[in-house]
C-alpha positions in Angstrom: 13.5 27.0 0.0 16.8 25.2 0.5 15.8 22.3 2.8 13.1 20.8 4.9 15.0 22.2 7.9 14.3 25.6 6.5 10.6 24.8 6.7 11.0 23.8 10.3 12.6 27.1 11.1 9.9 28.8 9.0 12.5 31.0 7.4 10.8 30.8 4.0 7.4 30.2 2.6 6.4 26.8 1.4 6.7 25.8 -2.2 3.8 24.3 -4.1 4.6 21.8 -6.9 1.9 20.8 -9.4 1.4 17.1 -10.1 -0.8 15.3 -12.5 -0.2 17.7 -15.3 0.1 20.9 -13.2 3.1 23.3 -13.3 5.5 24.0 -10.4 4.7 27.2 -8.4 7.0 28.7 -5.9 5.8 31.1 -3.3 7.6 34.3 -2.5 9.9 34.1 0.5 8.6 35.0 3.9 10.2 38.0 5.5 11.7 36.3 8.6 11.7 33.2 10.7 9.2 32.5 13.4 9.7 30.3 16.4 8.2 26.9 15.7 6.0 26.8 18.8 4.3 30.0 17.7 3.3 28.4 14.4 0.9 25.9 15.9 -2.2 26.1 18.0 -1.5 26.3 21.8 -4.8 24.5 22.5 -3.9 21.4 24.5 -6.6 19.3 22.8 -5.3 20.2 19.4 -1.7 19.5 20.5 -2.7 16.1 21.8 -4.4 15.1 18.6 -1.5 16.3 16.4 0.8 13.9 18.3 -1.4 11.0 19.3 -3.2 10.6 16.0 -2.2 10.7 12.3 -3.9 14.1 12.1 -6.9 15.9 13.7 -10.3 16.1 12.0 -13.2 18.3 13.0 -15.0 15.2 14.3 -12.0 14.0 16.4 -11.4 17.5 17.8 -15.0 17.9 18.8 -15.0 14.5 20.5 -11.8 15.2 22.3 -13.0 18.6 23.5 -16.2 17.0 24.8 -14.3 14.2 26.6 -11.3 16.2 27.8 -7.7 14.9 27.7 -8.2 12.2 30.3 -11.5 11.0 28.8 -10.1 10.9 25.3 -7.1 8.9 26.4 -9.4 6.5 28.3 -11.5 6.0 25.1 -8.5 5.6 22.8 -6.8 3.2 25.2 -9.8 0.8 24.9 -9.8 0.5 21.1 -12.1 -2.5 21.0 -14.9 -0.3 22.2 -14.5 2.2 19.3 -16.6 1.6 16.2 -14.3 1.3 13.1 -16.7 0.1 10.5 -15.5 2.3 7.7 -11.9 1.2 8.1 -13.0 -2.5 8.6 -14.9 -2.5 5.3 -11.8 -1.1 3.5 -9.5 -3.7 5.1 -11.8 -6.5 4.0 -10.5 -5.8 0.5 -7.0 -6.8 1.8 -7.7 -10.3 3.1 -4.0 -11.2 3.5 -2.9 -8.2 5.5 -3.4 -10.1 8.8 -3.4 -13.6 7.5 -1.8 -16.6 9.1 1.2 -18.4 7.7 -1.0 -21.3 6.5 -3.5 -18.9 4.8 -0.8 -17.0 3.0 0.8 -20.3 1.8 -2.6 -21.5 0.6 -3.3 -18.3 -1.3 0.1 -17.5 -2.9 3.0 -19.1 -4.7 6.3 -19.4 -2.8 8.1 -16.1 -2.3 5.3 -14.0 -3.7 5.3 -10.4 -2.7 1.5 -10.0 -2.8 1.0 -10.3 0.9 3.6 -7.6 1.6 1.7 -5.3 -0.7 -1.6 -5.9 1.2 0.1 -5.4 4.5 1.6 -2.0 3.5 -1.7 -0.8 2.1 -3.6 -1.9 5.2 -1.2 0.3 7.3 -2.0 3.3 5.1 -5.7 2.6 5.3 -5.6 2.4 9.1 -3.4 5.6 9.5 -5.9 7.6 7.4 -9.3 6.2 8.2 -9.2 4.3 11.5 -11.0 5.8 14.4 -8.6 3.9 16.7 -5.9 6.5 16.1 -3.8 6.1 19.3 -3.7 2.4 18.8 -2.5 2.8 15.2 0.2 5.3 16.1 1.4 3.0 18.9 1.3 -0.1 16.8 3.4 1.6 14.2 5.8 2.6 16.9 6.2 -1.1 18.0 6.5 -2.3 14.4 9.4 0.2 14.0 11.0 -0.9 17.2 10.7 -4.7 16.6 11.2 -4.1 12.9 11.0 -6.7 10.2 11.3 -5.2 6.7 8.4 -5.9 4.3 9.2 -6.9 1.6 12.1 -9.0 2.9 13.6 -12.3 1.7 12.2 -15.4 3.4 9.3 -13.8 5.3 6.8 -13.8 2.4 4.5 -16.2 4.3 5.0 -15.0 7.9 5.3 -11.2 7.9 1.5 -10.5 7.9 1.0 -13.0 10.8 3.8 -11.2 12.7 2.0 -7.9 12.4 -1.3 -9.4 13.7 0.0 -11.8 16.4 3.0 -9.9 17.7 2.7 -6.2 17.1 -1.1 -5.6 17.0 -1.9 -8.2 19.6 0.5 -6.8 22.2 0.6 -3.0 21.2 -1.3 -2.0 24.4 -0.1 -5.0 26.5 3.2 -5.8 28.2 6.5 -5.4 26.3 7.9 -8.5 28.0 5.2 -10.5 26.4 5.6 -8.8 23.0 9.4 -9.4 23.1 9.0 -13.1 23.8 6.3 -13.4 21.0 8.6 -11.6 18.6 11.6 -13.8 19.5 9.6 -17.0 18.8 7.8 -15.8 15.6 9.0 -17.4 12.3 9.2 -14.0 10.7 11.8 -12.7 13.3 13.6 -16.1 13.4 13.9 -15.8 9.6 14.7 -12.1 9.2 17.5 -12.2 11.7 18.7 -15.7 10.9 18.1 -17.5 14.2 16.3 -20.3 12.4 19.6 -21.5 11.0 21.5 -21.2 14.4 22.7 -24.5 15.8 25.1 -25.7 18.4 27.6 -26.5 15.7 27.2 -23.1 14.0 25.6 -20.5 16.3 24.4 -17.4 14.4 24.9 -14.2 16.3 22.7 -11.9 14.2 19.5 -12.1 16.3 21.3 -12.3 19.6 23.1 -9.0 18.8 20.0 -7.2 17.6 17.9 -8.5 20.5 20.1 -6.6 22.8 21.3 -3.6 20.8 18.0 -2.7 19.0 15.2 -4.4 20.9 16.2 -4.0 24.6 19.3 -2.8 26.4 21.2 -1.0 23.7 25.0 -1.0 23.5 25.7 -2.4 27.0 26.7 -5.8 25.7 30.2 -7.3 25.0 31.1 -9.6 22.3 31.2 -12.4 24.8 27.6 -11.5 25.7 26.6 -11.9 22.0 28.3 -15.2 21.7 26.7 -16.5 24.9 23.2 -15.3 23.8 23.6 -16.9 20.4 24.4 -20.2 22.1 21.4 -19.8 24.4 19.0 -19.2 21.5 20.1 -22.1 19.4 17.4 -24.6 18.6 14.7 -21.9 18.2 13.7 -22.4 14.6 11.0 -22.7 12.0 9.2 -26.0 11.1 8.1 -27.3 7.7 4.7 -25.9 8.3 6.2 -22.4 8.7 5.5 -22.2 12.4 7.8 -21.9 15.4 9.5 -25.1 16.7 12.1 -25.8 19.3 14.7 -28.4 18.3 16.5 -29.7 21.4 19.0 -31.6 19.2 20.2 -28.2 17.8 20.5 -26.6 21.2 23.9 -25.8 22.7 23.9 -27.2 26.2 24.9 -25.4 29.4 24.3 -22.3 31.5 25.2 -18.9 30.2 26.0 -15.6 31.8 24.9 -12.5 29.9 24.5 -8.9 31.2 23.9 -10.1 34.7 21.6 -13.0 33.7 22.6 -16.5 34.6 20.7 -19.5 33.3 19.8 -21.8 30.5 16.2 -20.7 29.7 15.6 -18.5 26.6 12.2 -17.3 28.0 13.8 -16.3 31.3 16.4 -14.4 29.3 13.8 -12.5 27.3 12.0 -11.6 30.4 15.2 -10.4 32.1 16.0 -8.2 29.1 12.5 -6.7 29.0 12.7 -5.8 32.7 16.3 -4.4 32.5 16.6 -0.7 33.5 18.5 0.0 30.3 15.6 -1.4 28.3 13.2 0.8 30.3 15.2 3.8 29.5 15.6 2.9 25.8 11.8 2.4 25.3 11.0 5.5 27.3 13.5 7.5 25.1 12.1 6.2 21.9 8.5 6.9 23.0 9.5 10.5 23.8 11.2 10.9 20.4 8.1 9.5 18.7 5.5 11.6 20.6 7.2 14.5 22.3 10.5 15.9 20.7 13.4 14.8 18.6 15.6 15.5 21.7 13.8 13.4 24.4 13.4 15.3 27.7 15.6 13.6 30.2 13.2 14.3 33.1 10.3 12.6 31.2 12.4 9.7 30.1 13.4 9.0 33.7 9.8 9.1 34.9 8.5 6.9 32.1 11.2 4.4 32.6 10.3 4.0 36.2 6.6 3.7 35.4 7.4 1.0 32.8 9.3 -1.0 35.5 6.8 -0.4 38.2 4.0 -1.7 36.0 5.7 -4.9 34.9 6.5 -3.5 31.4 2.9 -2.5 30.7 2.7 0.1 28.0 -0.7 1.8 28.7 0.4 3.4 32.0 3.5 4.8 30.2 1.4 6.3 27.4 -1.0 7.8 29.8 1.8 9.4 31.8 3.5 10.7 28.6 0.5 12.4 27.2 -0.4 14.0 30.5 3.1 15.2 31.4 4.2 18.9 31.5 7.0 18.0 29.1 4.5 16.9 26.5 2.4 20.0 27.1 5.5 22.2 26.5 6.6 20.4 23.3 4.4 22.2 20.7 6.4 22.8 17.5 9.1 20.2 18.3 8.1 17.4 15.9 7.8 17.3 12.1 5.6 15.1 10.1 7.2 12.2 8.2 6.0 11.6 4.7 3.5 8.9 6.0 2.2 11.3 8.7 1.9 14.1 6.2 0.0 12.0 3.7 -2.4 10.7 6.4 -2.9 14.1 8.0 -3.6 15.8 4.6 -6.3 13.3 3.6 -7.8 13.5 7.1 -7.7 17.3 7.1 -9.4 17.6 3.7 -12.1 15.1 4.6 -11.4 12.7 1.8 -12.9 9.2 2.0 -11.7 5.8 0.8 -12.7 4.7 -2.7 -16.1 3.1 -3.0 -14.6 -0.2 -4.2 -11.3 -1.7 -5.0 -7.9 -0.6 -3.9 -6.5 1.5 -6.7 -6.3 4.6 -4.5 -4.5 2.7 -1.8 -2.1 1.4 -4.4 -1.4 5.0 -5.4 -1.0 6.3 -1.9 1.3 3.4 -1.0 3.4 4.0 -4.1 3.6 7.7 -3.3 5.1 6.7 0.1 7.5 4.2 -1.5 8.8 7.0 -3.8 9.2 9.2 -0.7 11.2 6.4 1.1 8.5 6.0 3.9 6.1 3.3 2.8 5.1 1.3 5.9 7.6 -1.4 6.9 9.7 -0.8 3.8 12.9 0.0 5.5 15.7 -2.5 4.8 17.9 -2.3 7.9 16.7 -3.9 11.2 16.7 -0.6 13.1 13.4 0.7 11.7 12.6 4.1 10.2 14.3 7.2 11.7 11.8 9.4 13.6 13.6 12.8 13.6 13.2 15.8 11.3 16.8 15.7 10.1 16.3 12.3 8.6 13.7 13.6 6.2 15.3 17.0 5.4 15.8 17.3 1.7 14.3 19.6 -1.0 13.1 16.6 -3.0 11.2 15.2 0.0 9.5 18.5 0.6 8.7 18.9 -3.1 7.0 15.5 -3.1 4.8 16.6 -0.3 3.9 19.7 -2.2 3.0 17.7 -5.3 0.9 15.4 -3.1 -1.0 18.3 -1.5 -1.9 19.8 -4.8 -3.0 16.4 -6.3 -5.2 15.8 -3.3 -6.6 19.3 -3.2 -7.4 19.3 -7.0 -8.7 15.7 -7.1 -6.1 14.8 -9.7 -4.5 11.8 -8.0 -5.5 9.4 -6.7 -8.8 10.3 -8.4 -10.7 7.4 -6.8 -10.8 8.9 -3.4 -14.3 10.1 -2.5 -14.5 13.8 -1.9 -17.0 16.6 -1.2 -18.7 18.0 -4.3 -17.2 21.4 -3.5 -14.0 20.9 -1.4 -13.5 24.6 -0.7 -17.0 25.1 0.5 -16.7 22.0 2.7 -13.6 23.6 4.3 -14.9 27.2 4.4 -18.7 27.2 4.3 -19.0 31.0 4.4 -16.9 32.7 1.7 -14.8 35.5 3.1 -14.6 38.9 1.4 -10.9 39.0 0.9 -8.2 36.5 -0.2 -6.3 37.1 3.1 -9.4 36.2 5.1 -9.9 33.2 2.9 -6.4 31.9 3.7 -6.9 32.6 7.4 -10.1 30.5 7.3 -8.4 27.7 5.4 -5.5 27.7 7.8 -7.8 27.6 10.9 -9.7 24.7 9.4 -6.7 22.7 8.2 -4.1 23.5 10.8 -6.0 24.8 13.8 -4.5 28.3 13.7 -3.9 31.3 11.4 -0.6 31.5 9.5 1.8 34.3 10.1 1.1 37.3 7.9 4.3 36.7 5.8 3.2 33.1 5.2 -0.3 34.2 4.2 1.2 36.6 1.7 3.5 33.9 0.4 0.6 31.5 -0.1 -1.4 34.2 -2.0 1.6 34.9 -4.3 0.8 31.8 -6.2 -2.5 33.3 -7.2 -1.1 36.8 -7.8 -3.2 38.2 -4.9 -2.7 40.4 -1.9 -4.3 39.7 1.5 -6.6 42.7 0.8 -7.6 41.5 -2.7 -11.4 41.0 -2.9 -12.5 37.4 -3.6 -13.8 37.2 -7.2 -14.3 34.6 -9.9 -10.6 33.9 -10.1 -11.0 32.0 -6.8 -12.5 29.0 -8.8 -9.1 28.3 -10.5 -7.0 29.3 -7.5 -8.8 27.3 -4.8 -6.8 24.0 -5.1 -3.5 25.9 -5.1 -4.4 27.9 -2.0 -5.6 24.8 -0.2 -2.3 23.1 -1.2 -0.3 26.1 -0.1 -1.8 25.9 3.4 -0.9 22.2 3.6 2.6 23.1 2.4 3.0 25.7 5.2 5.4 25.2 8.1 2.4 25.3 10.4 0.9 22.1 8.8 4.3 20.4 8.6 4.7 20.6 12.3 3.1 17.7 14.2 
């Protein structure tokens, strides 16, 4: 196994690394590569849930099959109607994750990182255990698009409020409204330095990223940046930590930027949100997130027009994306990031949150921090990359393998609730042979059987052949076989 790209090509069997005191086991190489699309289930419901959620569960698959694609989308696009009591009880242990500026200031000393920690752990909890899965994947998309790193200097008191009042409040709303809310939020004003921008010393940082990252892309000139910086002067943060507009700091006069002429920042934000280049940029990023690393041009064009025709509303765009022929044809074209792999693994295994406290969430968050993919913990303002090549390294894949074995064996984090007999919960009827057992595990965990060569490679860690009869050695081999299925290229594909 030379790289994560090798896994994507399925040219070798997955490697299982032991954590929490276990040894490292490497499977025998598979005989030859298989097309990625052939490795995953062709069932359209399974495909939808692999992409629109953080990982299918038997319960979510059953619900989606009952409702159908359109019915499932209707339900998920109305998240307030979905009961989320289990996740809500877990989030209650993280009271600062969505707290206002005033509440964070009252609870913590200046520049404390404690609120950042709760925010990141809440994101992990929602990805794994929320029933509002499409909302959570979409909210994370927007948090990545209008990115503010957490932790990050200066936003210790405002980053949690930003997540609640900008990202989560507008995730299924209109981008034009989200963009304006972002521009006026103290976290964004601080993160990209507009709070210090005055007519005497305009700061160009936010003006540049507003256009390059948040809206039209690289259409602007340096004159556009300078004009936008002047237009946005006076938008700052008050002593109470909230947004204020200081007219005395505002550079007077009408500006011309990318076809916009005027002196009103709100009108400029609205102009940018409705710009055709913004529509194309958002459509492209949505396709990269949910369809393929190489966004289909035909789908991008249709989604961009739907975005413009619906006054920047996101729900019609999402509905069109998930019901498009390009989406239907995209099986095997996305890989799971470390966050997606962690969430999908826990969901597939049927592990529950700890009964009290947040030690397991601490452990899961720290696993993701070590993997470079802890929620919001990306320093540059462009947000996490969302293509397979960005996560292609032997060390990244080995970390996944270690995580899979730790979860399957119950070693770490040990606080997660789990079935008394994990293997029996996954495969209630014990097959006669080890090959049939791996087939049953693969169908349960991935939705389809593994290629014969991959099954043989998985069994090599237990020294078994597909025809070997199941015997008492299964008791010791079970966690390793479960982990090997999670290590497989089939599970790694989203």
